[in-house]
C-alpha positions as CSV (number, residue, x, y, z in Angstrom):
1,M,117.6,101.2,6.0
2,D,116.7,104.6,7.4
3,E,117.8,107.4,9.7
4,V,116.0,107.0,13.0
5,V,115.7,108.3,16.6
6,I,116.0,105.8,19.3
7,A,114.7,106.6,22.8
8,L,115.5,104.6,25.9
9,F,113.0,104.4,28.7
10,K,114.6,102.9,31.8
11,G,112.7,100.7,34.2
12,P,111.1,100.9,36.7
13,T,109.9,104.4,35.6
14,S,108.9,103.3,32.0
15,Y,105.3,102.4,31.0
16,T,105.9,98.6,31.5
17,G,108.3,99.0,34.4
18,E,111.0,97.4,32.3
19,D,113.8,98.8,30.0
20,V,112.1,99.8,26.7
21,I,113.6,101.1,23.5
22,E,111.4,103.0,21.1
23,I,112.4,103.5,17.5
24,S,111.0,106.5,15.6
25,C,111.5,106.1,11.9
26,H,110.1,107.7,8.8
27,G,106.5,106.7,8.2
28,S,106.8,104.5,5.1
29,Q,105.1,101.2,5.7
30,F,107.9,99.6,3.6
31,I,110.6,101.0,6.0
32,I,108.6,100.0,9.1
33,E,108.3,96.4,7.9
34,K,112.0,96.3,6.9
35,I,113.0,97.4,10.4
36,I,110.7,95.0,12.1
37,K,112.0,92.1,9.9
38,A,115.6,93.0,10.7
39,I,114.9,93.1,14.5
40,C,113.0,89.8,14.4
41,E,115.9,88.1,12.6
42,Q,117.9,88.9,15.8
43,G,115.6,86.7,17.9
44,V,113.0,89.3,18.8
45,R,109.2,88.5,18.5
46,I,106.2,90.6,17.7
47,A,104.2,91.6,20.9
48,R,100.9,89.9,21.6
49,P,97.8,92.2,21.7
50,G,97.9,94.2,24.9
51,E,101.2,92.7,26.0
52,F,102.8,96.1,26.9
53,T,99.9,97.0,29.1
54,Q,99.8,93.4,30.5
55,R,103.5,93.7,31.5
56,A,102.7,97.1,33.1
57,F,99.9,95.3,35.1
58,L,102.2,92.4,36.1
59,N,105.0,94.8,37.2
60,G,102.6,96.7,39.4
61,K,102.5,99.9,37.2
62,L,98.7,99.6,36.8
63,D,96.0,97.6,38.4
64,L,93.6,95.7,36.1
65,A,90.9,98.3,36.1
66,Q,93.4,100.9,35.0
67,A,94.8,98.6,32.4
68,E,91.4,98.0,30.9
69,S,90.8,101.8,30.7
70,V,93.9,102.1,28.4
71,A,91.9,100.1,25.8
72,D,88.9,102.3,26.4
73,L,91.0,105.4,25.9
74,I,92.4,104.0,22.6
75,A,88.9,103.2,21.5
76,S,87.3,106.5,22.7
77,N,85.6,108.5,19.9
78,T,83.9,111.3,21.9
79,E,85.1,113.8,24.4
80,A,83.0,112.2,27.1
81,S,84.4,108.7,26.5
82,R,88.0,110.1,26.4
83,R,87.5,112.0,29.8
84,T,86.0,108.9,31.5
85,A,88.7,106.5,30.2
86,L,91.5,109.0,31.2
87,N,90.0,109.5,34.7
88,N,89.8,105.7,35.2
89,M,93.3,105.2,33.8
90,R,94.7,107.7,36.2
91,G,93.1,105.7,39.0
92,G,89.8,107.4,39.7
93,F,87.8,104.2,39.8
94,S,90.6,102.2,41.3
95,S,91.1,104.8,44.1
96,A,87.4,104.4,45.1
97,L,87.8,100.6,45.1
98,H,91.1,100.6,47.1
99,Q,89.5,102.7,49.8
100,L,86.6,100.2,50.2
101,R,89.0,97.3,50.2
102,E,91.3,98.7,52.9
103,E,88.4,99.4,55.3
104,L,87.1,95.9,54.8
105,I,90.5,94.3,55.2
106,K,91.0,96.1,58.6
107,F,87.7,94.7,60.0
108,S,88.3,91.3,58.4
109,A,91.7,91.1,60.3
110,L,90.0,92.0,63.6
111,I,87.3,89.4,63.1
112,E,89.9,86.8,62.0
113,L,91.8,87.6,65.3
114,E,88.6,86.9,67.2
115,L,88.6,83.4,65.8
116,D,92.0,82.8,67.4
117,F,90.6,83.7,70.8
118,S,87.2,82.1,70.4
119,Q,87.4,80.2,73.7
120,E,88.0,83.4,75.6
121,D,84.9,85.1,74.0
122,V,86.8,88.3,73.1
123,A,85.4,90.8,70.6
124,F,88.1,92.9,68.8
125,A,85.9,94.3,66.1
126,D,83.3,96.9,67.1
127,R,80.1,95.5,65.5
128,I,78.5,99.0,65.5
129,Q,81.4,100.5,63.6
130,L,81.4,97.5,61.2
131,H,77.7,98.0,60.5
132,Q,78.3,101.7,59.8
133,L,81.1,100.8,57.4
134,I,79.1,98.2,55.5
135,D,76.2,100.7,55.2
136,T,78.7,103.2,53.7
137,L,80.1,100.5,51.4
138,V,76.6,99.6,50.3
139,Q,75.9,103.2,49.3
140,S,79.2,103.6,47.5
141,T,78.6,100.3,45.6
142,E,75.1,101.4,44.7
143,Q,76.3,104.7,43.3
144,L,78.9,102.8,41.1
145,L,76.2,100.4,39.9
146,Q,73.9,103.3,39.0
147,S,76.7,105.0,37.1
148,F,76.9,102.1,34.7
149,Q,73.8,103.2,32.7
150,L,75.6,106.6,32.0
151,G,78.9,104.7,31.5
152,N,77.3,102.5,28.9
153,V,75.9,105.5,27.1
154,I,79.4,107.2,27.1
155,K,81.2,104.0,25.9
156,N,78.8,102.5,23.4
157,G,76.5,105.3,22.4
158,V,72.7,105.3,22.3
159,Q,70.6,103.3,19.9
160,V,67.8,105.5,18.5
161,A,65.1,104.1,16.3
162,I,63.1,106.6,14.2
163,I,59.6,105.0,13.9
164,G,56.4,106.2,12.3
165,K,53.8,105.7,9.6
166,P,54.9,105.9,5.9
167,N,55.6,109.4,4.7
168,A,55.7,110.9,8.2
169,G,59.1,112.4,7.3
170,K,61.5,109.9,9.0
171,S,64.1,110.0,6.2
172,T,63.9,113.8,6.0
173,L,64.5,114.0,9.7
174,L,67.5,111.7,9.4
175,N,68.9,113.8,6.6
176,T,68.3,117.0,8.7
177,L,69.9,115.7,11.8
178,L,73.0,114.5,9.8
179,N,73.0,117.7,7.7
180,E,73.4,115.6,4.5
181,N,71.2,113.6,2.1
182,R,71.8,110.2,3.5
183,A,68.3,108.7,3.0
184,I,66.2,108.9,-0.2
185,V,63.2,111.2,0.3
186,S,60.1,110.9,-1.8
187,E,56.4,112.0,-1.5
188,M,55.6,108.4,-2.3
189,A,54.8,106.4,0.9
190,G,56.9,103.4,1.6
191,T,60.1,104.6,0.0
192,T,62.3,103.3,2.8
193,R,62.3,99.5,2.5
194,D,65.2,98.7,4.8
195,T,66.8,100.2,7.9
196,I,69.4,102.9,7.4
197,E,71.9,103.4,10.3
198,E,74.1,106.5,10.9
199,V,76.0,107.9,13.8
200,L,75.6,111.4,15.2
201,N,77.5,113.1,18.0
202,I,75.4,115.4,20.1
203,D,77.0,117.1,23.1
204,G,79.7,114.4,23.4
205,V,77.2,111.5,23.2
206,L,77.1,109.1,20.2
207,F,73.7,108.5,18.9
208,R,73.2,105.6,16.5
209,L,70.2,106.7,14.4
210,I,68.2,104.1,12.7
211,D,65.8,105.2,10.0
212,T,63.2,102.4,9.6
213,A,60.6,101.4,7.1
214,G,57.2,103.1,7.6
215,I,54.8,101.1,9.7
216,R,51.4,100.5,8.3
217,E,48.9,97.6,8.9
218,H,47.7,96.6,5.4
219,S,50.6,96.3,3.0
220,K,50.7,93.7,0.2
221,D,54.2,94.4,-0.9
222,Q,56.4,91.5,0.5
223,I,59.6,93.6,0.5
224,E,57.8,96.3,2.5
225,I,56.3,93.8,4.9
226,F,59.8,92.5,5.6
227,G,61.0,96.0,6.1
228,I,58.2,96.7,8.6
229,E,59.1,93.5,10.5
230,K,62.7,94.8,10.8
231,S,61.4,98.2,12.0
232,F,59.6,96.5,14.9
233,E,62.9,94.5,15.6
234,K,64.9,97.7,15.8
235,M,62.3,99.5,17.9
236,R,62.5,96.8,20.6
237,A,66.3,96.8,20.6
238,A,66.6,100.6,20.7
239,N,67.4,102.6,23.9
240,V,65.1,105.4,22.7
241,V,62.4,105.5,20.1
242,L,61.6,108.7,18.2
243,Y,57.9,108.3,17.2
244,L,57.5,110.7,14.3
245,F,54.0,111.6,13.2
246,D,52.4,113.9,10.7
247,V,50.4,116.4,12.7
248,N,48.0,116.8,9.8
249,E,47.3,113.1,9.3
250,I,47.2,111.2,12.6
251,S,44.3,111.4,15.0
252,V,44.5,111.8,18.8
253,T,43.0,108.3,19.2
254,E,45.7,106.7,17.0
255,L,48.5,108.5,18.8
256,Q,47.1,107.4,22.2
257,A,47.1,103.8,21.0
258,V,50.8,104.2,20.0
259,V,51.7,105.7,23.5
260,D,49.8,102.9,25.3
261,G,51.8,100.3,23.2
262,F,55.1,101.9,24.2
263,K,54.1,102.0,27.9
264,K,53.0,98.3,27.8
265,E,56.3,97.3,26.2
266,N,58.2,99.6,28.6
267,I,59.9,101.4,25.7
268,Q,61.6,104.8,26.2
269,Y,60.1,107.2,23.7
270,L,59.8,110.7,22.4
271,L,56.8,112.0,20.5
272,I,57.8,114.2,17.5
273,G,55.1,116.0,15.7
274,N,56.3,116.8,12.1
275,K,55.1,119.0,9.3
276,V,54.0,121.8,11.6
277,D,55.0,124.4,9.0
278,G,53.9,127.5,10.9
279,R,50.8,125.9,12.5
280,E,52.4,125.1,15.8
281,A,49.6,126.6,17.9
282,M,47.0,124.5,16.2
283,A,49.1,121.4,16.6
284,K,49.7,122.0,20.3
285,E,46.0,122.5,20.8
286,K,45.1,119.3,18.9
287,F,47.6,117.2,20.9
288,A,47.3,119.0,24.3
289,A,46.6,115.7,26.0
290,F,50.1,114.5,25.4
291,S,52.9,115.9,27.5
292,G,56.4,116.5,26.1
293,V,55.5,116.4,22.4
294,I,58.2,118.2,20.3
295,F,56.7,119.9,17.2
296,I,59.2,120.3,14.3
297,S,59.4,120.8,10.6
298,A,62.1,118.4,9.4
299,K,61.9,119.8,5.9
300,E,62.4,123.4,7.0
301,N,64.9,122.5,9.8
302,R,62.7,124.0,12.6
303,Q,63.1,123.1,16.3
304,I,65.7,120.5,15.5
305,N,68.0,121.8,18.2
306,Q,65.1,121.4,20.7
307,L,64.8,117.8,19.5
308,K,68.5,117.2,20.0
309,T,68.4,118.6,23.6
310,A,65.4,116.4,24.4
311,L,67.1,113.4,23.0
312,V,70.2,113.9,25.2
313,A,68.1,114.5,28.3
314,K,66.1,111.3,27.5
315,A,69.2,109.1,27.0
316,V,71.6,110.5,29.6
317,S,70.8,110.5,33.3
318,G,73.6,112.4,35.1
319,D,76.2,115.0,34.3
320,I,78.2,113.6,31.4
321,N,80.9,116.2,31.8
322,A,81.5,115.5,35.5
323,D,84.8,114.0,36.7
324,A,83.0,111.6,39.0
325,T,83.8,107.9,38.9
326,I,81.8,106.2,36.2
327,V,81.6,102.5,35.6
328,T,81.9,101.7,31.8
329,N,83.0,98.1,31.9
330,A,80.5,95.2,31.9
331,R,83.0,93.0,33.8
332,H,83.3,95.6,36.6
333,Y,79.5,96.0,36.7
334,D,79.0,92.2,37.2
335,A,81.6,92.1,40.0
336,L,80.0,95.1,41.7
337,K,76.6,93.3,41.6
338,H,78.1,90.3,43.3
339,L,79.8,92.6,45.8
340,S,76.4,94.3,46.6
341,N,74.9,90.9,47.3
342,S,77.8,89.9,49.6
343,L,77.6,93.2,51.5
344,A,73.9,92.5,52.0
345,D,74.9,89.1,53.5
346,V,77.3,90.8,55.9
347,L,74.6,93.2,57.1
348,Q,72.1,90.4,57.5
349,G,74.6,88.4,59.5
350,L,75.3,91.4,61.8
351,D,71.6,92.0,62.3
352,N,71.1,88.3,63.2
353,N,74.2,88.2,65.5
354,I,75.7,85.2,63.6
355,P,79.1,83.8,64.7
356,S,82.3,85.6,63.8
357,D,83.5,82.9,61.5
358,L,80.5,83.2,59.2
359,I,80.8,87.0,59.1
360,A,84.5,86.6,58.2
361,L,83.4,84.3,55.4
362,D,81.0,86.9,54.0
363,I,83.7,89.6,54.2
364,R,86.1,87.4,52.3
365,Q,83.5,87.2,49.6
366,C,83.3,91.0,49.4
367,L,87.1,91.2,49.2
368,H,87.1,88.6,46.5
369,Y,84.8,90.5,44.2
370,L,86.7,93.8,44.8
371,G,89.9,91.9,43.9
372,L,88.4,90.6,40.7
373,I,88.0,94.2,39.4
374,T,91.4,95.5,40.4
375,G,93.3,92.3,39.6
376,E,94.4,91.3,43.1
377,I,92.6,88.0,42.2
378,T,93.1,86.8,38.7
379,N,94.0,83.8,36.7
380,E,96.0,83.4,33.5
381,D,93.0,82.6,31.3
382,Q,91.2,85.7,32.5
383,L,94.2,88.0,31.8
384,D,94.7,86.5,28.4
385,F,91.0,87.2,27.5
386,I,91.1,90.8,28.8
387,F,94.4,91.7,27.1
388,S,93.5,89.9,23.8
389,K,91.0,92.7,23.1
390,F,93.8,95.3,23.0
391,C,95.5,96.5,19.8
392,I,99.0,95.0,19.0
393,G,101.0,98.1,19.8
394,K,99.7,98.7,23.3
């Protein structure tokens, strides 16, 4: 069939912890399929999605958080997402969790011991030390929870809706940001009837830019009306809204009404004054009441880098290039929220001097939620769901 290289990886030092053979053949799809067919005829079966990593988890080579970061690493499409996934795969996130868990287990054992000597009224666990430990765990958990916003940006990107009145220059801005003619540009208002979505990488962050139909109040064109409705839809779903306005057309009163609307809806926004074309001082004076307005000329590619910098600052809270532990997984975030509530229950119990058996119960709940993340507590259905999202080869 072919001349190949066969590499043997001996367990337990292989990726899965088992003996593994890897065949490197010439890259023809026909040859690959022929080799796979020949092997399957000898009783071998095709691996399920994520089965190699699942075996690594079951054999203790990785915990569940590390195993999930393998899938994140494979799916990474920016430097930031690669760094975060690699850090978690190497145990950055798991290390922080294991430390929390070990401290909790130590105090849990002492409190459980107290229950065995309940009639003698003996206290083995120092309540002051336990209170200090729980305070520390609360702070660590809160930091991990807060990192999820940054982690979500790193993993999934930022939805950015470009909103404005017709002919404000939204399509021109999209083309300038992308450095290509992606959207049709015309002097005629209402050219964009549907939303156009493109992806832009700025400083390692993926921005999903959405060019929307121009918003105006009195349109009789049914297609345009439908496009305007979709614009409002995209605006409400976006992480950040770029409100683009023509500095020569919009009044201060109109712009104030737009800003009030954004604040009322709790929408993250940036105000972008377009078509400055050398009259920046005049525009700044006209709109002096509004802080943080970025004045650009999309057509002449002026101040676009300033806009990109402001966009990253608006979307990202925290140092995206840091090697700190960052939560990127929604399952982990949910478990950490439950952990935070359980830790609060422990603190409340300590403050109210509740019996040891009830404190022990609350600590067990904390250990349960930590175990859900790292895989100390799992069931077969949960594992099947997690690993089903992997690609076949890993």
